[in-house]
N, C-alpha and C positions, 0 to 999 in steps of 0.2 A: 729328245722329246720331239714328236711330229707337230706339224703344224694345226692340225686339229685336234691334239691332243692339247695345243698350247692357249689354240680358241678356247674349246672348251673351260679351260682353267682361268682364262681370263672371263670370260661371259660369269660363270659362279663368281668370282673376284668381284665384279663389277655389281652383282645381285644383289653380293654384301655389303655392298657400300650403304652409307646411313641414306641417301636419297634414293637411291635403286628399287628399294622395297618402301610399300605404302600398306597400309592396315585397311579394310573395311569391318564393318561391326553387323550382326543380325541379333536383333535382341531374341530372349527369350521370359516369357511370359508364362506368370501364374494361373493356371485357368478357373479357378475360382474366384480368386480375387481380380485378375483381370493388370495386375501390377506387373510390370517390366522388372526382372529380379536379375538377371544377366545378360551379357553379351558374350556372342562366339569370336572371335577375332580372326580373320580368317586375309590370308596375304594374298596383296596386288603386285605384279612385278611393271615395274615404267623403267627398261633398260631401253633405252634410245636405242634405234637401229634393226630392234628384231621384233619376232612376234612371239616368243616364247611365253608359255601361260606358266601360272606358278610348278601346275603338273612338270609340266617339261623340264622344267628346274631342279624340281624335286627327284626326277627320273635322273637327268645328267648327275646331280651331284652324287646319288646312288651309285651310277657307274661311274666315279671318279674316286669314291672312296670318302668323301666328304658332306654323306648325310646329314652326321651330328652339328658340323658349321653351318649347313645351309637352314638346317630347322632350329637352331637355338640362334640362329642371327633372325631369322624371321619372328621367334617370338620374342626375341627382344624389342623389336621393332613393334610388334601389336602392343606389348604391355607400357611403353614408351611413351605411343602415341593415346591409348586406352588414360592412361592417368594426367596425361596433358589435358584431358575431356572435363577433369574434374567427375566424371559421372558415378554414378555409385553402385550397388551389386557385386554380381560375383563375375569376374575373367574366366571365358573359357577357352585356352589356350589348344590346338592340335599340337602333338607329338609322335611320333613313332615309338612301337618299344623298339625298332632295330637301331632309334638312331640313343636313346638312352643306355642301352645296353652293349653300344658298340666301344670297342677298347678305345680305351684312352678318356673314355668321358669318365666324369666321376661327376656323381651326386649334385657337389658341391658347382661342379660347372654349372648345371641347370639351374640350380637355386640362383647361381649368379646372374646367370642370361636373364630371370625374373623379377631379378631385384631393381628398382625403382626406389630412389630417395622419397620416402615420404608417400611412399604406394604400400599398404598393408599386403605381406606374401597371404596371407592367410585369405584375400578373397579373391585368390588363382584355382583355377580346376582344371586339370590337364585332363583332354580328351583323348584317348590312347587310340590313334587310328589303328584302320583296321587292314593298311598295305601290308601286312609282315605277316606271315607264319611265326609265331614264338613255339619255340621247340623247347624252353623253358620256360612255362610259368611261374612256376616257386621262384626263380632268380629274377625274373620280375618282380615279382611282389618281394623280395628282399632288397631292392636297389628303390621300390617305389617309395618304401618304410623309409628311407632319408628322407623324401622328399616331403610325407606326409609329418614327420617329426618338425620340419618346417611351416607346419602349418597347411601346406598344398591339396589339397582336393583331389582325388582320382574319378574319372569318368570312362564307362568303355563308348565306345562312336560305334554308330551304325550295327546294332547289334541286331542279327538277325540277314549280315549278310558280310560279304567278305571272310577274313578268320576271326571275327569278335565272337565267342564261342562259350558254351556254359563251362567250359574250363578254365578258361580265362576269368568269365566273371567268377567262382567256386574259388580261384587261387588267389586274387589280387584284392578281391570286395571290394568294389569302388562304390562312391560314395552315389553316383549317380549311373543310369544306364540310359543311352541314348535309342532308344529305338526306331532301326531304317526307314529313309523313308518308301521300301517297297510294301513293308509288312502297313506304314499307315495312309499311303497312298489308293484309295479304293477301301479304305477297312469298314466304311460305312452299308459296305454294297458287296462285300464277302464273309461268308460266313466261315469259310475257310481261315482268311486270316484273323476272324475277330476272336474264334477258338485261338488260334497263336498267339497271341495278344493277352486274351485274358488268362492263359496259361503261364503268361510273362508277368501277369498282376502275382499271382500268384506268387510265385518264384521271387520277383522283389521285395513282397512284405515279408517273407522269409527268413532272405538275406539281409535286410535292413536297407535296399537300393530304395533313392528317389528315381521316378520315369519320365523322359523326354520324349514326346512325340515329335520326330522331326520332317521336316516335309507337308506340311500342314497346307496344303492351296484350295482345299473344300470344305466349305462348311459343314455338310453332313458329319464328314469327318472328324472336324475340328470337337462339332457335338457328342458324338461316341466317344471320344475323349474322356470327354465331359461324364458321359452317364457310366463308363467304366473307373472314375476317379482318378485314373491319368493325371498326377499335379499339373505338369509344363507341358509346354510348347511350343516348337518353331518353327516357321515356316512362312513363307510366300504370302499367307492369308494374311499372317498377323503384320509381317514387313521385310521388305527384301533388304540385302546387306549392303549399309552405305558407309562412305568415311566419318560422319559422324553420326556417332549413337544414338541412336531413338529412345524415345523412352515414354512416348504416346505408340499405344495398339491404332491398329486401324479402324476406322469407322464398320467396314464390313468385317471386321474378327468381332467387334462388341456389338453387331447385329446377330453373326450368326450364334455366340455362345449365351447370349439373354434371350434366346429362341424361346419361350415356354413352351411350345410343339415336343411330343413327346417323342423321341428317337424311335424308329420301327426300326430293329435290328433283323441285319436280313436272314433269309429263310434258306435250308439248303435244298438243292435241285434233287438232292441225292445221300445217300449217307457220305460222312469226311473219306470215312473210307473206301469210297469206292475208286477204283484205279482209272485214270484217265484213257480208258482202249476206247479205241476206234475202227471203224471197218477199215483201217489199211493196216493195223495190225493182224487183221485174218486174211494178207491179202498173197496167192499162191502166186507166181509170175507165169502164165501160160501164154504158148502163142495161139493167136487166133484166126479165121480164114474170111475172106471176102464175100461178098455174095456173089461173084463171079466163077468163085472156086467150086471145083465138083465134088463128089461124097469121095472120088480114089482119093483126092488131097484130103479129106478130112481122116481116111482108115489109115493113111501113111502115117498123119500126128499122134493117132490112139494107139498106132502099133511103135512110135517112136518114143511115146511120152505111157508108161504103164500103169502109171497110179492115175492119171488124168481122168478126173469124173467128170469133164463136160470140153468144151469148147465155145469158146463166145463167137459168133458173127460179125463182123462188122461193116459200115458202112464208113469208107471216107475217118476211118477214126472212132466212129462213134455206133455204139452196140445196137443193132439191130436184133440180135436174137440169140439163141442160147441150146446147142445140141448136146441130149444128153449121152455117155459113152453107152449105158447097158440099153436104150430103148433104139440107138443105132445100130450096134454089135447084133442087135436082137432080130430087126429088121432085115440088116443085111444077110443075116445067115437064112433066110426063107431063100426057099429055090427060086433058083433063076431072077434072084433080089440085085447080084453084082451085075449080071447081064443087061438087067433094064433100069440102072439105078448110079450105077459106078460114075460113070460120063455126066451124068445131070450135075444141077449146081445144088449145092447143098441145101438151101432154104427147105428142099423136099421133109425134110426128117426134123427141122427147125424147129424150137418154140420160141413164136414171136411175141410173147411178152413177158417178156425173162423180168426176174426180179433185179432192178439195179439200187445200187447204194454208194452215195458218192464218200471218198475216204476220209473225209470230215468227221463224217455222220459217226454219232456214240452209238456205244453196243446198248449203251440202257434204253434209246431210243428204238434202237432196232430190236428190244422186246417185243413189239405190238405186233412185227412178222410173226411170230412164233403162236401167235393167238388171233392170226387171220382164218379168214376160211381156204383160201389156198396154201397147201400143203407140199408142192412140187419143188419147193427150196431145199426138201429133206433129200433129193433125190438129184435136182440138175443145181442146186447150190445157189446163188447169186452173181451178179458181176461186180465188178469196183471200180467207181470211175471217179476223176477229178477233170472239175469242170464241163462234163459230159465226154469227155472222150476216156477210152478203152483203159483200163490200166494192167488189173488179170480178174482172180478169182477167187471167191469164197466159196467152202462144202456149209452145208447146214450142219453137219456132227457139229465142226469148231465154233458155228453160231450157237446151239442150244448148252454146250458143255461152257464155252463162257460166260453166256448169259446166265445159265444155272448159278455160276460160280457169283454174280454178281447178286445175284436173289439171296443166295447163302448170308456172304456177307451183311447185304440190309438186314435181314433178318438177325443177325449179330448185333447191330447197332440201329434198331427201330427206331428209338427215340431220340429226337434231332438235336434234343435240347442237351442233353445229357451224355449222348450217345453211349448208353449204357444197354444191355439188353433188354428187349420187351417179352412180354406175356409168351412169346411162342418158346423163344430160347429158355425163359424159366420151368415153363411146363416139361421142355425135355426133359431139362439138370433135374429137376424134380423127379420124374420119371428112372431117371439111369437110379437117384440115389433108393428110390424103391424095390426096385427092381434088385439090386446087390445085398438091401435089406442091411446097408450103411447108418449107425448111428447118425441121426442129424438135427441140427433146430431151424428150423423156420421163424424168421425172424420178420415182424411186419412192421415196419417204418411211417407213420404219417403225421404231417404237422397240424399242431394246435393253432386254431385263431389264425389259421391262413387266408382264408376268403376275405376281411377285414383290414389284414396287411394288403395284399391284393387292390382290391377296392381304393383302398387309401395312398397309395403309393405308387399304382400302377403298373402294368404286366411285366415291364421292362425289369421293375426292381424285383416283382415277384418272381420273375424268370432266373436271377440271380440269389434268391433265398431257395428255389429246386437245386440250382447249381451248388448254392452253399453246402448243400444237407447231400448232396452227391458225392461231394469234394470231402467231406467227412465219413461217409461210408466207405470210398473206397481209400484212403488215408492209411487205414489201420489193416487190410484185407493179407492174407495169406494168398499167396496168386495160388499154390496148392491143394487148397482145402474149402478155401472161403467163394461163394458165387453174390454177387450184388447182380438184381435187376430194378429196372425203373417200369414200374408197370402200369402209366399212367399219372398225368395232374401230379401230387404230392406224396405220392404211395410209392413206394420201396422194397422191394422183397431182400433179406440177405439170407443166406442159407450157409451154418456153420458146421463143420466136422471137425472141429475142435475142440478141446474140454476147455479153455479158459475161456469158453464162447461169451458167458456170463457179463465176467469184466471186462470184457471188451466192447462188448455191445453196451454196458451204462456206459464206459468211456468216450464209445463214438456219442450216444446220447448228448453225455455232459457237454463233449466238446463243441456239438452245434450248438445246444442251447447260449454256449459265451459268447459264440461268434456270430448268432442269429441278430444279438442285442446291438451289431455292429452296421445294421442296415437298417434302422431307426433312425431318426432324426435326432440331432443332441436333446432338444426337449423333450420328446416322446419316450428316447430313452428313462432319462432321467426321473420322469413322472412314470414309469414301468406302463405304459402302454400306450393304445390310440381310442378316441373314438372317431367309432364309425357306425354306419346303419346294420342293424342284425338281418337274419334272412327274412322276416317282416316287415320294414323298412322303419322299424323304430332305434334311435341315437342311443348308442350305449359304450361304456368302456370294455377295450377287450385289453388282457393284458400281452405281452411279448410275445412273438411267435417262437413257443418251442416243439418239440417232439416226443409223439408217444409213441413205446416200444409193447408191442404184446409179439409173444414168442409163442409157440408148440414144440416140445422135445418127442421126437419121433426116436425109442430106445427100445423095448422090446419086441413091443406090437407096430406092424406096418401096415395102413392102409391101402386099397390097391388101388385105389386111384387118385393122380397129381391134385386133382381141381378138390377135394376134399383136405389137402391139407392146406390147399390157400384159403378155403373157405373157414377150416377153423384156426387160420393166422389171425384171418381179417375180426373172429370173433374174440381171440384174445387181445387185439388192438382196440377195439371195442373198450372191453370191459379196463383198457389201461390206461383210456380217455380220463374213465370215471373214478381213476385214483390218484392217490395226492399225489404220487411218486411218478406218475407217468409211465411205470413198468409194471409188465404181467407176465406168468410165463406158466404154461399150462402142460401137460404132461398127455399122450396121446394112452388110453389104455381100450385096447381092441375089446377086450373079455365084458368089460364093462361097458362099454357101447356108450362110455360118456367119457368127458376130460377131467382127469385128476388134477386139482389144484397144489401146484410146488410149493406152494407156503406152509404145507401138512408135515409134520416132523420126517424129518431124515436130510435135512441140508438139501442146498445144492445139485442139481441133477448132473448125473456125470454122463455122457454121451460117449467115451472113448472106451472102447471094448478092453 
């Protein structure tokens, strides 16, 4: 064994000695009750004469094939030290999947490392760290089954970063999922992060996992976790890791979580689906000429670069003009032009007011160029700079193409609350259905007693109600035949082309009505509604929010305009709101110039040809 290898082995042996590792503990708090319910144990190294961090020791143990030895030794240190404190609650201990699956490691070895006389093993939660790629999640789940049989719970650590992924979540079914600090830091200021975390809340509810927001350092982020009803939080705002478990949360945490102000959720600067394109992404690397160079030099560059549409003119690296290829060629082709201008400086044919764009400028902001009065960019293109210095060129054609794509994308996801298609794409799809003369049903979903709910609980929870309806409508869609659009407020349109549309439509309604009740406070849910002011300012009782559905079946006859279909669906919706079951269906009959009610003899409407 080499001297270096022997020293590494010695360091690991020292680290695993009883007095060379120590533990710190960071509390996990229940947001609603403010109670400290658990502590995460974090290992610290006290190796004399070295500056090795726990991460360094982990990397060293991995390199020497002793990762399981080190991790289990660290876990043994943490559980022993925690048990000695006598503090209640759960203990979270980090273990990698690699260590658990390492050859020669049995579940009994893990259980033995975590066993301390007088300490209930069922208080332990193993956090699976993200340091390793798990090639066989099912095999890991099998190994974890032995630990679960001893009462140990499993948590998935740092979800949203590293190797914690949905495959792991689905295979091992953790009791706890800790959302990575990347998603939590700045959550209150990022609509994109908020959309992701909301989705994780839905997955956690479906798969039966408790969520913990990690890395909470900002009061606004904590309040956002509270509004999202994420039950647990951990981070410096609550308390920093300490050698003695902390059982009281910080004053700043209490101030933040008890702040009565309603959190204002972040708004989108554009559709979430907008790609982060910048001016730099349109860059064409192209030579430039200086103020002192003549037109002969410009002609030589154009001759060498046949596809170059223009040449920038720079002064000590800073662009001061642009020479359009077509304009330059036409001028130089005139009689005696070459004799007159060839040796003159290039500024003779230069546009001295070029369009300049910084490389970091977003394409969305460059859309203003298309609306400007100066349309020379279509032929000259534009100059791309960084810090005012010349980088290259961009063409007007590429700018128009990319900005158009962004606008199309924005139109598809016009509603910033649900990211569902808005009025324009709904109308376009209706027109396609009418043109194809394909039987379909237009259904109009509208919330009942939504305004009192929104006024009583606030816009944030009102938005949650609208998103809940969007989720209920999109959860049972058939991607090849159904289309859902959010046309504004609490109004949604679903276009069906399948024959079982009515059954699925009723299921959507029933599913929403059941879930909507959970957004009411317990006391209001038990008494079946809330007291709120009506449109005339009078206090009255309003039932729990439900949804009414009006439908128009287009089967044999087809209106000529999409707008008429939408109007008929709105009329059917108004009728549904007056009916006890909140559901009404009409059948379009062009020859009668009226709507025939589907409840007439003949049974359900069949729209499949």
